C-alpha positions as CSV (number, residue, x, y, z in Angstrom):
1,X,-63.6,-16.5,120.1
2,X,-62.4,-19.9,121.4
3,X,-62.8,-23.5,120.4
4,X,-65.8,-25.3,121.7
5,X,-64.3,-27.5,124.4
6,X,-67.1,-30.1,123.9
7,X,-66.1,-30.8,120.3
8,X,-64.5,-34.2,119.6
9,X,-62.1,-32.7,117.1
10,X,-60.6,-29.2,117.1
11,X,-57.7,-27.5,115.5
12,X,-56.0,-24.1,115.5
13,X,-55.0,-22.8,112.1
14,X,-53.1,-19.7,111.2
15,X,-52.6,-18.0,107.8
16,X,-51.2,-14.5,107.3
17,X,-51.9,-13.4,103.7
18,X,-54.2,-13.9,100.7
19,X,-52.1,-16.9,99.4
20,X,-52.2,-18.6,102.8
21,X,-56.0,-18.0,102.9
22,X,-56.3,-19.7,99.5
23,X,-54.5,-22.8,100.7
24,X,-56.2,-22.8,104.1
25,X,-59.7,-22.4,102.5
26,X,-59.2,-25.4,100.2
27,X,-57.8,-27.5,103.1
28,X,-60.7,-26.6,105.4
29,X,-63.3,-27.3,102.8
30,X,-62.0,-30.8,102.4
31,X,-61.5,-31.3,106.2
32,X,-65.1,-30.2,106.9
33,X,-66.4,-32.8,104.4
34,X,-64.6,-35.6,106.4
35,X,-65.0,-34.1,109.8
36,X,-68.3,-32.1,109.8
37,X,-68.1,-31.4,113.6
38,X,-64.6,-30.1,113.4
39,X,-64.1,-26.8,115.4
40,X,-61.7,-24.4,113.9
41,X,-60.2,-21.3,115.4
42,X,-57.3,-19.1,114.6
43,X,-56.4,-16.4,112.0
44,X,-57.3,-16.5,108.3
45,X,-59.1,-14.7,105.5
46,X,-62.5,-14.8,103.9
47,X,-62.0,-18.2,102.3
48,X,-61.1,-19.8,105.6
49,X,-63.9,-18.0,107.4
50,X,-66.4,-19.3,104.9
51,X,-65.3,-22.8,106.0
52,X,-66.0,-22.1,109.7
53,X,-62.8,-20.5,111.0
54,X,-63.6,-18.3,114.0
55,X,-61.5,-15.6,115.7
56,X,-61.3,-11.8,116.1
57,X,-58.3,-11.3,113.7
58,X,-57.8,-11.8,110.0
59,X,-55.0,-12.0,107.5
60,X,-54.6,-8.2,107.3
61,X,-53.4,-8.3,110.9
62,X,-50.5,-10.5,109.9
63,X,-49.8,-9.3,106.3
64,X,-46.6,-7.3,107.0
65,X,-43.5,-7.5,104.9
66,X,-40.0,-6.1,105.4
67,X,-38.0,-5.3,108.6
68,X,-39.2,-1.7,108.9
69,X,-42.9,-2.7,108.4
70,X,-42.7,-5.4,111.0
71,X,-41.3,-2.9,113.6
72,X,-44.1,-0.5,112.8
73,X,-46.7,-3.2,113.3
74,X,-45.1,-4.9,116.3
75,X,-47.8,-4.0,118.8
76,X,-50.6,-5.4,116.6
77,X,-48.6,-8.6,115.9
78,X,-48.0,-9.0,119.6
79,X,-51.8,-8.9,120.3
80,X,-52.5,-11.5,117.6
81,X,-49.7,-13.8,119.1
82,X,-51.1,-13.4,122.6
83,X,-54.6,-14.4,121.4
84,X,-53.2,-17.5,119.6
85,X,-51.1,-18.6,122.5
86,X,-54.1,-18.3,124.8
87,X,-56.1,-20.6,122.4
88,X,-53.4,-23.2,122.6
89,X,-53.0,-23.0,126.3
90,X,-56.6,-22.8,127.3
91,X,-58.2,-25.1,124.7
92,X,-55.5,-27.6,124.0
93,X,-56.5,-28.3,120.3
94,X,-55.5,-31.6,118.8
95,X,-53.4,-29.9,116.2
96,X,-51.8,-26.6,115.2
97,X,-51.8,-26.0,111.5
98,X,-49.6,-23.2,110.4
99,X,-49.6,-21.9,106.8
100,X,-46.5,-20.0,105.4
101,X,-45.6,-16.9,107.4
102,X,-42.6,-18.8,108.9
103,X,-41.1,-16.3,111.4
104,X,-44.4,-15.7,113.2
105,X,-45.7,-19.3,112.8
106,X,-42.5,-21.0,114.0
107,X,-42.5,-18.8,117.0
108,X,-46.0,-19.9,117.7
109,X,-45.0,-23.6,116.9
110,X,-42.5,-23.4,119.8
111,X,-45.3,-22.6,122.2
112,X,-47.4,-25.5,120.8
113,X,-44.6,-27.9,121.2
114,X,-44.0,-26.9,124.8
115,X,-47.7,-27.7,125.4
116,X,-47.4,-31.1,123.7
117,X,-49.6,-30.0,120.7
118,X,-48.4,-31.4,117.4
119,X,-47.7,-29.0,114.5
120,X,-48.2,-29.4,110.8
121,X,-46.7,-26.6,108.7
122,X,-47.9,-26.0,105.2
123,X,-45.5,-24.4,102.7
124,X,-41.8,-24.6,103.2
125,X,-39.9,-21.4,103.8
126,X,-37.5,-20.5,101.1
127,X,-34.5,-22.2,102.8
128,X,-33.1,-23.0,99.4
129,X,-32.8,-19.2,98.8
130,X,-31.6,-17.9,102.2
131,X,-31.3,-18.7,105.9
132,X,-30.7,-22.4,105.3
133,X,-29.9,-22.7,109.0
134,X,-33.6,-22.7,109.6
135,X,-33.8,-26.3,108.4
136,X,-32.7,-27.7,111.8
137,X,-35.1,-25.4,113.6
138,X,-38.0,-26.5,111.4
139,X,-37.2,-30.2,112.0
140,X,-37.2,-29.5,115.7
141,X,-40.5,-27.6,115.9
142,X,-42.7,-29.3,113.2
143,X,-44.2,-32.8,113.2
144,X,-44.9,-32.8,109.5
145,X,-44.0,-30.4,106.7
146,X,-46.2,-30.2,103.6
147,X,-44.5,-28.7,100.6
148,X,-45.9,-27.3,97.4
149,X,-43.0,-28.1,95.0
150,X,-41.4,-31.5,94.4
151,X,-37.8,-30.2,94.6
152,X,-38.3,-29.2,98.2
153,X,-38.4,-32.7,99.7
154,X,-34.7,-33.3,99.0
155,X,-33.7,-30.2,101.0
156,X,-34.9,-31.9,104.2
157,X,-33.7,-35.4,103.4
158,X,-30.8,-35.2,105.9
159,X,-33.3,-34.7,108.8
160,X,-35.8,-37.0,110.4
161,X,-38.7,-34.6,109.6
162,X,-41.5,-36.1,107.5
163,X,-41.8,-34.0,104.4
164,X,-44.5,-34.6,101.8
165,X,-45.0,-33.0,98.4
166,X,-48.7,-32.3,98.4
167,X,-48.9,-30.6,95.1
168,X,-50.1,-27.1,94.5
169,X,-53.9,-26.7,94.9
170,X,-53.9,-24.1,92.2
171,X,-53.3,-26.8,89.6
172,X,-56.7,-28.4,90.2
173,X,-58.5,-25.3,91.2
174,X,-57.6,-23.5,87.9
175,X,-58.5,-26.4,85.6
176,X,-62.1,-25.2,85.0
177,X,-60.8,-21.7,84.3
178,X,-58.3,-23.1,81.8
179,X,-61.1,-25.0,80.0
180,X,-63.1,-21.8,79.7
181,X,-60.0,-19.9,78.4
182,X,-59.3,-22.6,75.8
183,X,-62.9,-22.5,74.7
184,X,-62.6,-18.7,74.2
185,X,-66.3,-18.0,74.7
186,X,-66.1,-17.1,78.4
187,X,-63.2,-14.7,77.7
188,X,-65.3,-12.9,75.0
189,X,-68.1,-12.6,77.4
190,X,-65.8,-10.9,80.0
191,X,-64.5,-8.5,77.4
192,X,-68.1,-7.7,76.3
193,X,-69.2,-7.1,79.9
194,X,-66.2,-4.7,80.4
195,X,-66.9,-2.8,77.2
196,X,-63.6,-3.8,75.6
197,X,-63.7,-3.5,71.8
198,X,-62.4,-6.3,69.6
199,X,-59.5,-4.2,68.3
200,X,-58.3,-3.5,71.9
201,X,-55.9,-5.5,74.0
202,X,-56.7,-6.2,77.6
203,X,-54.1,-5.7,80.3
204,X,-54.7,-6.9,83.9
205,X,-52.7,-5.4,86.8
206,X,-52.3,-7.4,90.0
207,X,-50.6,-5.0,92.5
208,X,-50.7,-7.4,95.4
209,X,-52.8,-8.3,98.4
210,X,-51.1,-6.2,101.1
211,X,-51.6,-2.6,101.8
212,X,-47.8,-2.1,101.9
213,X,-47.5,-3.6,98.4
214,X,-50.1,-1.3,96.9
215,X,-48.4,1.7,98.4
216,X,-45.1,0.7,96.8
217,X,-46.3,-0.8,93.5
218,X,-49.5,0.9,92.4
219,X,-48.0,4.2,91.2
220,X,-45.4,2.4,89.1
221,X,-48.1,0.2,87.5
222,X,-50.3,3.1,86.6
223,X,-47.4,5.0,85.1
224,X,-46.5,1.9,83.1
225,X,-50.0,1.7,81.7
226,X,-49.7,5.4,80.7
227,X,-46.4,4.6,78.9
228,X,-47.8,1.6,77.2
229,X,-50.6,3.7,75.7
230,X,-48.1,6.4,74.6
231,X,-46.3,3.7,72.6
232,X,-49.4,3.5,70.4
233,X,-50.9,0.3,71.9
234,X,-54.7,0.1,72.0
235,X,-55.0,-1.3,75.5
236,X,-57.7,-1.3,78.1
237,X,-56.6,-1.8,81.7
238,X,-58.3,-3.7,84.5
239,X,-57.1,-3.5,88.1
240,X,-57.7,-6.8,89.9
241,X,-58.4,-5.8,93.5
242,X,-57.6,-8.5,96.0
243,X,-60.2,-9.7,98.5
244,X,-58.0,-8.4,101.3
245,X,-58.0,-4.8,100.0
246,X,-61.1,-2.8,100.9
247,X,-62.5,-0.1,98.6
248,X,-61.6,2.5,101.3
249,X,-58.0,1.3,101.4
250,X,-57.7,1.3,97.6
251,X,-59.1,4.9,97.5
252,X,-56.6,6.0,100.1
253,X,-53.6,4.6,98.2
254,X,-54.5,5.6,94.7
255,X,-52.0,8.3,93.5
256,X,-54.4,10.9,92.1
257,X,-51.6,13.0,90.8
258,X,-50.9,10.7,87.8
259,X,-53.0,11.9,84.8
260,X,-52.9,11.7,81.1
261,X,-51.9,15.0,79.4
262,X,-55.0,16.9,78.4
263,X,-57.3,14.1,79.5
264,X,-59.2,13.0,82.6
265,X,-57.4,11.4,85.5
266,X,-55.9,8.0,84.7
267,X,-58.1,6.3,87.3
268,X,-61.2,7.1,85.3
269,X,-59.9,5.1,82.3
270,X,-59.2,2.0,84.4
271,X,-61.7,-0.7,85.3
272,X,-61.5,-2.0,88.9
273,X,-62.8,-5.5,89.6
274,X,-62.8,-7.0,93.1
275,X,-62.8,-10.8,93.7
276,X,-62.8,-11.5,90.0
277,X,-59.0,-12.0,89.4
278,X,-59.3,-15.4,87.7
279,X,-62.1,-14.2,85.5
280,X,-60.1,-11.2,84.4
281,X,-56.9,-13.1,83.8
282,X,-58.9,-15.7,81.7
283,X,-59.8,-12.9,79.3
284,X,-56.6,-10.9,79.4
285,X,-54.0,-10.7,76.6
286,X,-51.2,-9.8,79.1
287,X,-50.8,-9.1,82.9
288,X,-48.5,-7.0,85.0
289,X,-48.1,-8.9,88.3
290,X,-46.6,-8.3,91.7
291,X,-44.2,-11.1,92.5
292,X,-45.7,-13.8,94.7
293,X,-48.2,-16.6,94.4
294,X,-50.1,-14.4,91.8
295,X,-47.3,-15.2,89.3
296,X,-48.0,-18.9,89.7
297,X,-51.8,-18.3,89.3
298,X,-51.2,-16.2,86.2
299,X,-48.9,-18.8,84.7
300,X,-51.3,-21.7,85.4
301,X,-54.1,-19.7,83.8
302,X,-52.0,-19.3,80.7
303,X,-51.8,-15.5,80.7
304,X,-48.6,-14.0,79.4
305,X,-47.1,-11.7,82.0
306,X,-44.4,-9.4,83.3
307,X,-43.5,-9.7,86.9
308,X,-42.3,-6.8,89.0
309,X,-41.6,-5.9,92.7
310,X,-40.3,-3.0,94.8
311,X,-39.3,-3.0,98.4
312,X,-38.6,-0.4,101.1
313,X,-35.0,0.7,100.3
314,X,-33.6,-0.6,103.5
315,X,-35.4,-3.9,103.2
316,X,-34.0,-4.3,99.7
317,X,-30.4,-3.5,100.6
318,X,-30.5,-6.0,103.4
319,X,-32.2,-8.7,101.3
320,X,-30.0,-8.5,98.3
321,X,-26.9,-9.3,100.4
322,X,-28.3,-12.6,101.7
323,X,-30.8,-13.9,99.2
324,X,-29.2,-16.1,96.6
325,X,-31.6,-17.4,93.9
326,X,-31.4,-17.2,90.1
327,X,-35.0,-15.8,89.9
328,X,-37.4,-14.1,92.3
329,X,-40.6,-14.7,90.4
330,X,-42.2,-17.9,91.7
331,X,-43.2,-19.1,88.3
332,X,-39.6,-18.9,87.1
333,X,-38.2,-20.5,90.3
334,X,-40.5,-23.5,90.0
335,X,-39.8,-23.9,86.3
336,X,-36.1,-23.5,87.1
337,X,-35.7,-21.3,84.1
338,X,-36.8,-17.9,82.8
339,X,-40.4,-18.2,81.6
340,X,-41.3,-14.5,81.8
341,X,-39.5,-11.2,82.3
342,X,-39.1,-10.2,86.0
343,X,-38.1,-6.7,87.1
344,X,-37.0,-6.0,90.7
345,X,-36.5,-2.6,92.4
346,X,-34.8,-0.1,90.1
347,X,-35.5,-2.3,87.0
348,X,-39.2,-2.2,88.0
349,X,-39.7,1.2,86.4
350,X,-42.4,2.4,84.0
351,X,-40.2,2.6,81.0
352,X,-38.8,-0.9,81.3
353,X,-42.1,-2.5,82.2
354,X,-43.9,-0.8,79.3
355,X,-41.2,-2.1,77.0
356,X,-41.6,-5.7,78.3
357,X,-45.4,-5.5,77.9
358,X,-45.2,-4.0,74.5
359,X,-43.0,-6.9,73.4
360,X,-45.6,-9.5,74.4
361,X,-48.5,-7.6,72.9
362,X,-46.7,-7.3,69.5
363,X,-44.9,-10.6,69.2
364,X,-46.6,-14.0,68.5
365,X,-43.2,-15.7,68.9
366,X,-42.8,-14.4,72.5
367,X,-46.4,-15.5,73.3
368,X,-45.8,-19.0,72.0
369,X,-42.5,-19.4,74.0
370,X,-44.4,-18.4,77.2
371,X,-47.2,-20.8,76.5
372,X,-44.7,-23.7,76.0
373,X,-43.0,-22.8,79.3
374,X,-46.4,-22.7,81.1
375,X,-47.2,-26.2,79.9
376,X,-44.0,-27.6,81.4
377,X,-44.7,-25.8,84.6
378,X,-48.1,-27.4,85.0
379,X,-46.5,-30.9,84.5
380,X,-44.0,-30.2,87.3
381,X,-46.8,-29.4,89.8
382,X,-48.9,-32.4,89.0
383,X,-49.1,-35.9,90.7
384,X,-48.6,-35.1,94.4
385,X,-47.4,-37.8,96.8
386,X,-50.4,-37.2,99.2
387,X,-53.1,-34.6,99.7
388,X,-53.0,-32.2,102.7
389,X,-56.3,-33.3,104.0
390,X,-55.0,-36.9,104.3
391,X,-52.1,-35.8,106.4
392,X,-54.2,-33.6,108.7
393,X,-56.7,-36.5,109.0
394,X,-53.9,-38.8,110.2
395,X,-53.2,-36.4,113.1
396,X,-56.9,-36.0,114.0
397,X,-57.3,-39.8,114.0
398,X,-54.7,-40.2,116.7
399,X,-55.7,-40.3,120.4
400,X,-55.1,-36.8,122.0
401,X,-54.2,-35.9,125.5
402,X,-54.1,-32.2,124.9
403,X,-57.6,-31.4,126.1
404,X,-56.7,-31.4,129.7
405,X,-54.3,-29.1,131.5
């Protein structure tokens, strides 16, 4: 579906995973309030589609991680790219807004620049961790870069690229949930709805928003829960199913061979809740989280957690030789210190993860240390220089000559 050529204002916007859809949805909601006739086309997820985004593809068509996975999905990625370049060429939108997904989006940005269409990119790639040579490329292709973390502005200071710390929308978005958690009543209601007894602890598992993530992480998470129970912990587990994962996909990826000895299949003991992640985290005592934006969400909600991740073996071997950062969990990176335990690849095994979770569940001191770190993290992400909607509005307010060939 293309942009309405009669619209006074129109943009193309592209996000390629659940976290990008979250950012894009919040941005589009604010943009539609200021520009009710704004026509929006591109690629996004359910949150962006609710705000009027049109197009035949969604985030699942772009949610691919790792070199091997990209190669396998190359034909599909090519189809999405062809659709987007056609939108740019035939409709000449006033602006291309790209959210994260740097390799794909910067390739698309080069097409937009060739057509004279300005580009605003939302979320800096992790140039501070690897491939710092991309800084010059970004400065050449992008008209304005909106960053989520205050330390990122200095990285581009030697270029002429306008870079603005716009804050992280999760800070404001999660404030109402934090108030509910602090009150305690809402959490009690969740536990009651789930049938969790007062003497039981509540563990929430967040295995990711991509199919490839679930395939790699879910078996380890399930075995970790089994080990945690075998340690004598009275714990009920809730699996937080991402919006981008259908019931059919979850069923196909669930490892049915993992069972309790002499009991029913493990799956039957686990509660699955879709589109209720924040509500579940608000009530949880601890969480086991796939590395990514979810670690930041969990930290801002105040839920103690252990972070884990596993990659395809080849992807991991290539990555560990070029990525140089002290932490891989986003919450730890932003805090610039270790707030929570993080386990990568071989360390992300059921024995170690169960030990980490057990430590949290049975140590008030550990919980208090995590809480203090979370408070510091919230302070770091507050007080943005400008809001994303203001920057986009600046571009939409400028005269455009892109609507003619």
